C-alpha positions as CSV (number, residue, x, y, z in Angstrom):
1,M,0.0,0.0,0.0
2,R,2.8,2.4,0.9
3,I,4.6,1.7,-2.3
4,A,1.5,2.5,-4.3
5,V,1.0,5.8,-2.4
6,L,4.6,6.8,-3.1
7,A,4.3,5.9,-6.7
8,R,1.2,8.1,-7.1
9,A,3.1,10.9,-5.2
10,N,6.0,10.6,-7.6
11,T,3.6,10.7,-10.6
12,A,2.0,13.8,-9.2
13,M,5.3,15.5,-8.6
14,L,6.5,14.7,-12.2
15,A,3.2,16.1,-13.7
16,L,3.4,19.2,-11.6
17,T,7.1,19.8,-12.5
18,I,6.3,19.5,-16.2
19,A,3.3,21.8,-15.9
20,V,5.4,24.5,-14.0
21,A,8.3,24.2,-16.4
22,G,6.3,24.2,-19.6
23,G,3.6,26.8,-18.7
24,P,3.9,30.5,-18.8
25,A,5.0,32.4,-15.7
26,V,2.1,33.6,-13.6
27,A,2.4,36.7,-11.5
28,H,1.4,36.3,-7.9
29,H,-0.6,38.9,-5.9
30,V,2.6,40.6,-4.8
31,G,4.1,42.6,-7.7
32,V,5.0,41.0,-11.1
33,Y,8.3,39.4,-10.2
34,V,8.1,35.8,-9.2
35,P,11.3,34.5,-7.6
36,R,12.5,31.0,-8.5
37,D,11.3,28.1,-6.4
38,N,13.6,26.3,-4.0
39,E,12.9,22.7,-2.8
40,V,10.6,23.9,0.0
41,S,8.4,26.2,-2.1
42,A,8.3,23.6,-4.9
43,N,7.2,20.9,-2.4
44,F,4.5,23.3,-1.1
45,K,3.1,23.7,-4.6
46,Q,3.0,19.9,-5.1
47,I,1.2,19.4,-1.8
48,K,-1.3,22.2,-2.5
49,F,-2.0,20.8,-6.0
50,A,-2.8,17.4,-4.5
51,L,-5.0,18.9,-1.8
52,Q,-7.0,20.9,-4.3
53,A,-7.4,17.7,-6.4
54,R,-8.5,16.0,-3.1
55,K,-5.8,13.4,-3.6
56,F,-5.0,13.2,0.1
57,D,-3.0,10.1,0.0
58,V,-0.7,11.7,-2.6
59,A,-0.5,14.9,-0.5
60,L,0.4,12.8,2.5
61,G,3.2,11.1,0.6
62,L,4.5,14.4,-0.7
63,F,4.4,15.9,2.8
64,D,6.0,12.9,4.6
65,N,8.9,12.6,2.2
66,G,9.3,16.2,1.1
67,A,11.6,19.1,1.8
68,L,8.8,21.1,3.5
69,R,8.4,18.7,6.4
70,A,12.2,18.4,6.7
71,E,12.3,22.2,7.0
72,M,9.5,22.2,9.6
73,R,11.6,19.8,11.7
74,A,14.7,21.8,11.3
75,R,12.9,25.0,12.5
76,V,10.7,23.4,15.1
77,A,12.0,25.8,17.8
78,D,10.8,28.8,15.8
79,L,7.4,27.5,14.9
80,P,4.1,27.3,16.8
81,A,4.0,24.1,19.0
82,G,2.6,21.1,17.2
83,L,2.5,22.6,13.7
84,E,4.0,19.6,12.0
85,A,1.5,17.2,13.7
86,A,-1.4,19.6,12.9
87,T,-0.4,19.7,9.3
88,R,-0.1,16.0,8.9
89,G,-3.3,15.4,10.9
90,A,-5.3,17.7,8.7
91,I,-4.0,16.0,5.5
92,T,-4.7,12.5,7.0
93,A,-8.2,13.6,7.9
94,G,-8.9,15.0,4.4
95,D,-9.3,18.5,5.8
96,A,-7.8,20.6,3.0
97,P,-8.7,24.1,4.5
98,A,-7.0,23.1,7.8
99,A,-4.0,21.8,6.1
100,E,-3.6,24.9,4.0
101,R,-4.0,27.1,7.1
102,S,-1.2,25.2,8.8
103,L,1.0,25.6,5.7
104,M,0.1,29.3,5.7
105,V,1.4,29.6,9.2
106,F,4.6,27.8,8.3
107,F,5.5,30.0,5.4
108,A,4.5,33.1,7.3
109,A,7.0,32.1,10.0
110,L,9.7,31.5,7.3
111,A,9.0,35.0,5.8
112,R,9.0,36.6,9.3
113,D,12.3,35.0,10.3
114,L,13.9,36.2,7.1
115,A,12.6,39.7,7.6
116,Q,14.0,39.8,11.1
117,E,17.4,38.5,9.9
118,A,17.4,41.0,7.1
119,D,16.8,43.8,9.5
120,R,19.7,42.7,11.7
121,R,22.0,42.4,8.6
122,L,21.0,45.9,7.4
123,A,21.9,47.4,10.8
124,D,25.4,45.8,10.8
125,P,27.8,48.7,11.1
126,G,30.7,46.5,10.0
127,E,29.4,46.2,6.4
128,S,29.4,48.9,3.7
129,A,26.2,50.4,2.5
130,A,26.6,48.6,-0.8
131,A,27.2,45.2,0.8
132,R,24.2,45.7,3.1
133,G,22.0,46.8,0.2
134,A,23.0,43.6,-1.8
135,S,22.3,41.4,1.2
136,G,18.9,43.2,1.7
137,R,17.9,42.5,-1.9
138,K,18.7,38.8,-1.5
139,F,16.6,38.5,1.7
140,L,13.8,40.4,0.1
141,E,13.7,38.0,-2.8
142,A,13.4,35.1,-0.4
143,I,10.7,36.8,1.6
144,T,8.8,37.5,-1.5
145,R,9.1,33.9,-2.7
146,Y,7.6,32.6,0.5
147,Y,4.9,35.2,1.0
148,N,3.7,34.9,-2.6
149,L,2.8,31.3,-1.9
150,I,0.4,32.3,0.9
151,D,-0.9,35.7,-0.1
152,F,-4.3,34.4,-1.2
153,A,-4.7,32.4,2.0
154,V,-3.6,35.4,4.1
155,T,-6.1,37.6,2.3
156,Q,-8.9,35.2,3.1
157,H,-7.9,34.8,6.7
158,D,-6.9,38.5,7.5
159,S,-7.2,40.9,4.6
160,K,-5.7,43.8,6.7
161,A,-2.6,41.8,7.3
162,A,-2.3,40.9,3.6
163,V,-2.6,44.6,2.6
164,A,0.0,45.6,5.2
165,V,2.5,43.0,4.0
166,R,2.0,43.9,0.4
167,L,2.5,47.6,1.1
168,A,5.6,46.9,3.1
169,L,7.1,44.6,0.4
170,D,6.5,47.4,-2.2
171,D,8.2,49.9,0.1
172,A,11.2,47.6,0.7
173,E,11.5,46.9,-3.0
174,G,11.6,50.6,-3.7
175,F,14.4,51.2,-1.3
176,A,16.3,48.1,-2.5
177,K,16.5,49.2,-6.1
178,D,20.0,49.5,-7.5
179,N,20.1,51.8,-10.5
180,G,23.7,52.7,-10.0
181,P,26.1,53.4,-12.9
182,R,27.4,50.5,-15.0
183,P,29.6,50.5,-18.2
184,A,27.6,51.3,-21.3
185,G,26.4,48.2,-23.0
186,A,26.9,46.0,-19.9
187,P,24.0,43.8,-18.7
188,G,21.7,46.0,-16.6
189,S,23.5,49.2,-17.6
190,N,21.5,52.3,-17.1
191,P,21.7,54.9,-19.9
192,K,21.0,57.7,-17.4
193,A,24.0,56.7,-15.4
194,T,26.3,57.4,-18.4
195,T,24.8,60.8,-19.2
196,G,25.4,62.3,-15.8
197,Q,21.8,62.2,-14.7
198,P,21.0,61.3,-11.1
199,V,20.7,57.6,-10.3
200,V,19.0,55.8,-7.4
201,A,21.1,53.5,-5.1
202,P,19.8,51.1,-2.5
203,D,19.1,52.6,0.8
204,P,19.8,50.0,3.5
205,A,18.7,52.2,6.4
206,K,15.3,52.9,4.8
207,M,14.8,49.2,4.0
208,R,14.7,48.4,7.7
209,E,11.4,50.0,8.5
210,P,9.2,48.1,6.0
211,L,11.0,44.8,6.9
212,Q,10.2,45.5,10.5
213,R,6.5,46.0,9.5
214,I,6.6,42.7,7.6
215,A,8.0,40.8,10.7
216,Q,5.5,42.4,13.1
217,T,2.5,41.8,10.8
218,L,3.4,38.2,10.2
219,S,4.1,37.6,13.9
220,R,0.5,38.7,14.7
221,L,-0.9,36.6,11.9
222,I,1.0,33.5,13.2
223,E,-0.4,34.1,16.7
224,T,-4.0,34.5,15.6
225,S,-3.8,31.6,13.2
226,S,-2.1,29.1,15.4
227,T,-4.9,28.8,17.9
228,S,-7.0,27.0,15.3
229,T,-4.2,24.8,14.1
230,R,-3.5,23.6,17.7
231,R,-7.0,22.2,17.9
232,I,-6.2,19.6,15.2
233,P,-5.3,16.3,16.7
């Protein structure tokens, strides 16, 4: 029986991979840039696809053997108590909304932790402004990747929190832009930079405030959402 479940899970994973690789890029609710998946975000999409298709045995196999559960276990100290068990219990019970709510809490926690770490890095006086700006952009890309996955769920659960996060992401992205001068003709070169016109450089100090808003908003969301996930056996 377990072999059959894993075989179906692998089939679903392959089908989803082909669909994602072959289909057009779809913009999420946050902006138009969609960062590339990593193993955790790809596994989330596979599980969600199976949940929406009501293939709960497939979803369980994907969860049990995937990168998402491994990441949950690695970060257990930073997550609401019992989140892994709640997620697995909801999938086993065929409760898609409860499973998706638990997954929303998990990715909100990942994005919150990244925002807090980004804020700490941006405040580091031992780094140059350019280095801090580059680090901030990388963190912002990862935060956006994770939040994009759950934006719709957050909007349904707490529309005010969703709006607050989207606005903060937009603000952070504005301060993270690097339109500095580059040699003419180089990839990403800015014609204005070669004509003596003003250019915009990343502003690490200003990036901190919207990142703090993201962390605070997601912390509140996690707290209000975790009460219901703890009720799942």
